[in-house]
N, C-alpha and C positions, 0 to 999 in steps of 0.2 A: 727654395722653397719651389721657384713653378716650378723647373724641371720636375722636383720631383710630383707635381701637380699631377705635372700635362706628361708623361710616363705611360696614366695608363689607358691618354688616351689613342693609342698605334693601333688599337682595333675599331676602331671608327672610322670610316669612308672616310678618305677625300670630298670635301667638299664640293668637286664637280659628280661624285660618285650620286647623292642623295636621291636616289627614285623621281622618276616624274610625280609620279602616285603623290607621295609623300609634298615635294615641293607644287605641284597644282591644290594638292588641298589642305595646305596650311597657307596657302595667297588670301590675299585681300578680297579677290573675286569668284577662286574657286571656294573658300571658306562662304561666303556669302550665299554662294547658288548650293552647299553642299546642305545650310539650314534652313534657308525653303522646301530643295527635297526632302525635308525628312519631315517640316512639318507637314508638308504635302502627303505622302504616305503614311503619319503618327490620322492624320484625317479623313486619310482615304480606310483605313483600316477600324476608325470608329465608324465613319457610315456603314461598310462592310458585316464585321463583326462587335461592337456593339451593345448588338442589342440579345446575342447569346447569349446560353442559360447552360452551365458544368450539368451534369447529371449527377446526383444527392448523392448523399455516401451509402458503397456497397456492403455486401456482404465479405463478410474476410476469411470465405472460404473461398472455394473452386465452382461452376455449377456442375462439376462431374462429383461433389462432393456428395455422401450418406445427405447431410443434411440438406444442402442445398435439394436431391431427390425425392426426398420427402415432402420439401414444403412446395414444390411442384404439383404431388402428388393431393396434396390438399387443399388446390388451389378445385379442385373438381369436385367438390364435395359442396353438401348443402355449408352456408352460411362462410365460405370461406375472406368471404369482403368482410368479414366482426372478426371480434377480437377479446379473450378477458381481461379487465382491469379490477386488479384488487381495492377494499375498502376494508383497512385493518382501521377498528375505535378501544381505545385503553383511555383512560383518565386519572395518568399518574402515578402510577404504580400502585391503586387501590383496585379492588375487584369489579367486576361487570356484575350488575343483579341480572338479574328476573325483565326486570324495569326498561335496563339502561338494552339490553338486547332488542327487546322490542321495539325501543324509539330507534334503534339503528336499523332493524328490518323499515319498520316505518320511512328514514331516509333515504333507505336504496330503492326503494317503491315508489319516491319522487322521485327525485333523481336520473330513476332509469332515463334513459334514453330510447324512445323508439315503444314498443309493444313486447318488447323484450323483460322477463322474472326475472328478479336479483333471483339469485344463490338461495341456501338457505342460513344464516345468517349460524357461525359452526362456532363456538367459542373456547379458548384456546386451554388447558389439563389445571394449568396455573390461575387461569380465573380470572386475569387480569388483559386478559383479550379479548377480542371477535374478531371475526374477518367475514367476507359476503364480497363477491364479485356479479360483476358488471359488464354486460355487453355493449362496446364500443362501436360505430363503423372507421376501415380502416380505407376507404376508397378515397382515394385521389392522394393529393401530395401530402409531403412534410408539414404543409402550414393548417391545412386542416386538420389533421388531426393534431397538431396543434389548440387552436381555435375547439374542439369538441372538445379534450380535456381540460382547457383552463374555465368552459364549459361547465362542464364538471365540475370543478375543481370552487370554482367559485355558487355555486348553488350549493352544496356543501356545507360552504365556509358558513353560510346563509341561514342553511337550515340543522346543524348542526345541531343535536342540545347542549346546553349547556354544562359546561364542567370538561365535555366528550369530547378526545381528538381525534379527527378522524381525516387518513392520511391513505394516496392514491396512490397504486405500485403497481408494477406488473407490465410486461411487452409496450401497449401504444401507451403508459407513461413514460415507461422510462426516452419511448419512440422519441416523443413529445418535448422533454425538459432537455432531450442534445441537442436540439431543433431549434430550442427558443435560445441554449442557453449559447449563441453563437449571432445571437441577434447584437446589431452593433462590433466585435465581438474581428471581424478583419477589422473595419474601419480601426479598435482601436490598436488593435494589431499593426495595420500602418501609419497609425500616428505613431508610435515607440517606437517605430526601427522608424521614420525619418529622423525621430529626435535623436534618437543614440547613435545615425549614423553625423546626423548634423554637427551634434557635440562634441563629436572624435576627429572627424575631419578638421571644424575650427580648430580642436588642439592640436591635431596635429604641425598645420600647415598655419595657424599663427598668425591670421591674415582675417580679418570680418569677411573677406569680400570673395578670394578663393573658392572656401571650401562648397558658395552656392553655383559655381559651374557644373561640377561635377553631380550635386546630390540632383541640381534638374533634369542632367540629360538623364540617369538613372532612374528619377522617379516617371518623366514619360517614358523611359523604354520600359517600365515594370505596368503604364499603366497600357500603353497597346501590349504586352505579352499578359496580356491580364484579361484581352477582348479577347487574342487570337489561342488562349487557353483555353478560353469561354468555347470559344467553333470550336475549335478540336475536340472538346470533348462532349461535344454538341455530338457528332460527326459520326465518333466511331462509338459516342456510348459508354465510354470507359469511365467512372468516377475517378474524381483525386481531390488531394483540399488544398487550396488556391493560395490558404495561408505561407504554409512550407515554400512554397514557389515564388509565392512576392518574398519571402526572406532570402529563399541562395537568388533572382536574380538581385535584389539589394548586394545580399553580399559579397557576391562572385562581381556585379559591376564595380562595386565601389575599390572593388581589392585593385582588378584594373586597369581604374583607375589611379587608385594611389602609385602603382609599375609608373606608366605612362608619363603623372608628372614630376613625381622624384627623380626622370633620369630627366623631360623635360626641364628643372628647374638646375642639375648639372651641369646639361648643354649650356645654360644660360650665363653660367660662369665662365664660361669658354669665349663667346659667339657672341659678338655685339648685336646681330641681326637676331630676332626673337626668331620670324618667322624659321630663315634656316637649321639657328637650334633645335626648333620646334619639329622638324624634318626629320633632321634627324636623333632627335630619342622617337619619333615615330618607329624609323627602321630598323635602332637597336631593341625596341620592345615592343613591336607586333608579332616575330616568329613565337618569344615567349609565350604570350596573351592567344596569339593564336591554336598553340600546339593543347596552354590548356583550357580555353574552351572546348578545343575536341577533345580533349580527356572526358572531363564533364560532362559534356555533351554521349558519346559517344558508352560511358559506362551507365547513365543512364538507359541507356537505347536499351540495354542487357535488360533491366527492371517490364521490358515488354514480353521475355521471354518468362516471366513469372504466372502463377496460374493464377493470381490471385488479384480480377478487376480491377482492384483499388489501388492493388502495389503499382502491375501494366497503364492506369492514369495516369502515377501521378509518374513513373516514370516519363511518359508522353510530352506528357505538359512539363514536368521542369527541362529536359530537355530542348521543348521550343520556344519555352521561357529564355534560353541563353541562346538559345542563334538571334532573338530578337534584340539580347542588348551587346550578342556581338559585334557588329551592325556600329550602333551608341559608342560606343570607347569609343571601336577601330579611327569610324570615322566622324560622328556626327561633336565627339568628345575634342576630337584636334579643333574642327573650322573655329568651335568656339571659341578656344586658348587662343587661336592664331587673331581673331579678329578684338580681343579686350587687350592681349598685348602681357608684355612684362610687367607691367603695373597690374594687372591680378591680384600678384603676390605683396601689398604692397602692406604695411610699410617697410619690409624685410626686402624687399626687390635685389632679387640676381642681378648681378651688372660684370661685366671682364673687371680683372686684375684687385677682387672679392676673395678674401680667397676660403672657398671652399671645405670646409675643416672634415678629411676624412678618417682622422687618426682618432679616433674621439673611441666610445664605449665601445663599439662592437669590432674595433681592428685588435684592442686593450683582449674585448674575451679572444678570437681568435687565433690571437699567440699564444697565449697559454693555454688553449686548446691544442692546440699545432705542435706546440712544446712538451707533449704528452699526450699522445694521441691515444699507442694503450691505452692508459689510466683513463683520460676520460670516454673512451671508446664503451667500456667493461660498466664505466661509473654509472652511462646511458641508460646502456643495455639492465644491466642490475634494478634500475629505478622503476625501466619500459616494466621485466617482469613482475619487483611487487606490485605495480600497480594496477597491472593486468590477473592479477591473485583474483582479483575481485568477484572473476566469474565465478571463483568457487564457490558453487552453491546456491550461486544465482535464479532465482526461478524466473518460471517466460509463465505467462501468461494472465491477467487482469479479470479477476472477476463483475459483473454488470455493477455492485456496490461502490471497487475502488474505480471508477473508471472516468470521474467528476472529478476534478481539482477539488471545483465550489459545490456548494451543498445544494442539494435537489431535493426533492418529497416526494420522487421518486426512490432514490437509494435511500433515505433517510425511509419509508416506507419499509422494505426492502430486512430495516437492518430491522425494525418492528416487528417487526413478521417473526425475521428471523432469532426472535428473546424469546417468544413464545409459543412459536410451532414450525415443526419443521423445515429450514429454512427453504426450501426445495419447492415447496410450495406455491411458492412465486412466479419461479417458470421453471411448470412441468414440462415432460420429454412430453414429444406424439409421434407414432408410435403407428406403422401402418401396414400390414396385413393381409393373407388371402380375407376375403369372409365367411371361408368355409372352414377358416382356422386359427379362427376368433377364441378358442377354449381353450386350445394346446400351446393359441401364444399369452396369454394372460398366465396360464398355470411358471410356464417358461419365465415371466416374467415376474411374478411375485419367487418366485424358489431364487433370486439375486437377493444378494441382500444388500440392504438401504434402501430398500424400496419400500416407500409409507399408502400407500397406494392405485390400487388398476382402477382406471373407469371406461368403458366404453364410449367413444365418441359420436358414433353414426356410421352409414357409411354411404358410400356411394354412388350406389346403384349399377355401378361398373367393375361388381365382383371384387370391392374392397373398402377395405373398415378400418379405423378408426380408434385409436388408446388413448388416452390421457394417462401419462405413470409420472405419478410423484416420486420424489426423495425423503434422506435424512437433510442429506448432505445441500449448499451453499451453493448454488448455482457460477460455476465457474473455480468452483476452489480444487487441489488437489483430489479431494478425497468424492466432491465430483465428477472430477474426468474420467478418473475408479470405474466410478458405478454407472458413467456412459459408457465405458468400455465392455461393463459385464453386460451392463446390458443389451447392447449392440452382440455381444460373443451366446446371450443364449438366447436370440432371438435368430439370430444366423444360425444356429442350431435345427429349427424348427420344423420340420420335414413339410415341401407343398408350401413354404406360407409366405417366400418371398417376403418375409418382415425386416423391416428396416425400423431406423430410432434417427430422430431426430429433435429441434429443438431442443432448449433450458444446455445446459455443457455440453452436450452432441455438437452442437454447432462450432465450443469456443476447440474442442477435440479438434476439429474437422479443422479449425483453424490453425490451429499450433501444429498438424500435419504437414496442411499446405505449405506454411512462414517454413518449416521443417528443407520440403521440397528444395523450394524456390533460392534458401541458403545454398543446400548445394550446387544448382546452378547457372545462379546468380553468382559468387562472389568465385569460384572460378574464370571467369568472361572477366569479370572488374576489373583482375591481375592480370589476365590476357591482354589489355584494353593499354592498361593505365605502363604495361611492360612495352608491348608497339609502338608508342607514342615515346618513351621517353630515348627505345632504342632511335627511333627514325631523329629523333631533336640530338641528340650526347653525336652520335654515329657514333656507337662503341657499342659491346655485350656486355662485359664484364661490370661494367661501371651501373648500366638499368638492374640490374641482377638483385644487386646489394643494396641501388634506394625502392626500389622494392621494397626487397623483406625490412626493409628497415620501416617500411611505411606503415604495412604489417603491422608488427607488431607496435610502432605508436596508436595504429589503430587499436588493437585487442588493448593495450589500456589506456584506450579513453574507456572502451565499453565496459573493464572493471572495474574503472575508480569511480562512472558514472554510474553502475548497479552501486559497489556498497552504498552511495551516498543516497542515490535515490531510494533505500534501503534502510539504512542506518538515518541516516539525518532528515528523508524526509515523508519516512513512515510510508512509504509507498509496499506492500508483500512481494511486489514480484513486477515485469518488465512487462509490456505490451507485446503478441506474438513478432506484432511488424518492427518493432523497435533492433530487434540488433541485426536484422541482414539491412535497412534502410541507415541505417550509421552507418556502417561498416564503409557502405556505397558510399558513404557523402564522403565520410571522414579520408577514406581511399585516394575516390577522386578530390577534391579540395584542398591533399595534401601534397597530394602528385603538384598542385595547386603551385607549391612553396617550393616545393622540390627544385624543378619546373626555372621559376623566377632565382632564384638562387645557383642552378648545374649550367641554364647557361650564364650567365654572367660568367660561372667563375673558368667552363672552355670559351671565352675571349678571353681572358686576363691568363689560360694558362699557356693560349697560343703566344705568349710575348713574355710571361715571366714560370714559365713550368709549372706543372702543377698544384702543388704544395704552394707556395706562393700566390698563384692565380685563385687560390682557395682562401684563403686571407684575406686579398684585396674584394673579393668576391662578397666574401663574410662583411665586410668596413665599410662593401658601396651599397647593399642593400640590405642590410639587419635591420635597420630605421624604418623599411619602410612596407619589412615581410611582416616584423614584428604590430609597427601601425597596421597592416594588414589583415594579421592575424586576429590585434584587434579589436576589431570594427566587426570583421564575420564571426567573435566569437558571439559580440553583443551583442547583432541583431540574430544569429539563431538564439542568444538567452529569449529575446521578444517573446520566442514562442508559449511561454510562461501565463502568458498573458492568456491565455486562449482558456477555453472552461475541459478540457478534456487532457488527462493524465497524460494520457501516448506520446498530445504535441509537445510540452512541459518533458519527460522523457526523452525524446528528440534535442530535441533543444538543450537540456542537461550534458547531454552524452557529446555532439557535437560540438557543441560551444565547448568546453571539457579541452577534448579531443586534438579543437584548432589553440588552442594553449601552448598542450602538450607539441605539439607539435612542431607552434612556431618559436616556446622558445627553449624546447629544451632538441629536438632532435636536427630541427632547420639548425641553429646552432651551436650543440654540441658534438651533437653525434654522427650528423652524416658528417660533413668536415673532417672532425675524426678517423672517419673512413676511409675518406678518398684519400686524405694524405699518405695513411699505414700502407697503401696500394701503392698512389703515387702514380707513377708512367701508364701502370697497368690497368687501371682504370679505364682510361680510353680504349680497351683488346676490343675488338683486332685492330680499329683505329691508332690512331697514334695526334700529334697536340705537340708539334714540335716548338719548344721555345725558340723563340726569334732572336738574334745578335742586336 
């Protein structure tokens, strides 16, 4: 048995060849110095960047989009720093009397901010609702808008007539609800993420002590990454979602830590010196960790070529976060492990002479797959195709009312308005046109099916006029998007008007177009980056192409499964426009992580035992750590579901499911089967000769 256990160690360099850096890093003096330097660097990062604030969430379309041009033009109009909110009144399905409408008018006049008067009260056709609009200031940041809307709602709640429900909705109300819904959300996300990681590490290592070490290192790295990404966002002006970055840092950092510690425990069964065992493990795993980190960072960097500012900001911030976590795992974690020694694994302390079982469940799975590789490959690919079919008929683009995971008054108010009035009333289109072409533009717009009203909204004194256009469809629905396209077609045909359509569903239309463009640019680059890293790591051409194709198929399967579950189980009508691109990038880049973990070990084993047996041994020895890493990463991304926006929950669902599919099916069945069928051709034009 001893001989069987040690044969796979031939790929590990002799003890004298342990790199000087690894020896110094894991020595007691070097480890202590490393930790001191790490504390100093973290303190400096906090002192220099701790007060930075990233820009708030931006628009989902680029500055060159027609909606963005219209928004910029509107800033030159009087009252551009104000926006309307809608007060919608109902009485639980009862008819509103003339006296009720008078009470609503008096209420609106009482709570109207500033000197602006509310619009006349308009009853619905069924007589069960009435609306009026107020102008509120949009000066200042999102916090000021929240204060104004909260103050308005409080005043309405105090003064509303008995038996009458008055809801506040419209653009500023939506913005306020989005901002306030994140109060404490990132803290909740961090707490859930830490709890999930701690629990899974505890279950993985079965030690009450060991899990604290990687969790502490990754936690500090996440804090430093938070400071630095905020500073980068502030300097670049690019917005990003800090919750996604934090989840990515925790997930990737924990995965790297699992790989290193797993190999360290393996080495402790072979060597008396825990520092030498750690140095050997460091040398064996760091190339895979570096390649994995480089893949994800470079893939995220491709987002800088996207047109949407928020997408570029996410790519930049997430890349910075992963660059921060790399030295934490490669340098700080080994130093911490070196100081605490092998007793950190208590009560199951690995020692030489204690058998390390490799012929377990993963070895059994690997041998069954490799006994019939063609059947398992076909079956695995068929399963991926079935999952990917969930993309057929999937819708893209969430309306405002569907954007919140939790209830909000603005979303509820939008539903109320849609039940009694044309739904587009809550989010009118803004049309800019030449002041001399207003009559022609109005006629052209009124001729479009679905338009319920066109109202002049002033001029800017520079030859430009504004029109407010309301429509029948609800904003963001397919019918609303069709109306936006029809409006633009009609407006653009008015000679000499230079008319443009923004606001309402036009913004979502531009966001969808930008997402489609970004998908066509970024996806090929992500695949090329992943392929390049695999080629360099494996020193082959055939194998990396096969692995990349399987990884892309896995990503499509996850998107299909996630889209189907999101619609049929969670009840969301569509995916957010940004989800397919971000999810595909994460799935490919993070999936390549597990490919690297497996195939880096497979190449080393193949040098001694040949490709087929080498892959079998690699699955047996990495199956446990890859599965643990996949479960941790899936659970961490699932934690995004605690955040209030549906888009984040969708992203967490798809990436979490994709990681599990990739870990349990692709990396365990499909990749070994494909590698076994190719045999030595997998490494072409290189060669991995089996040594006698």
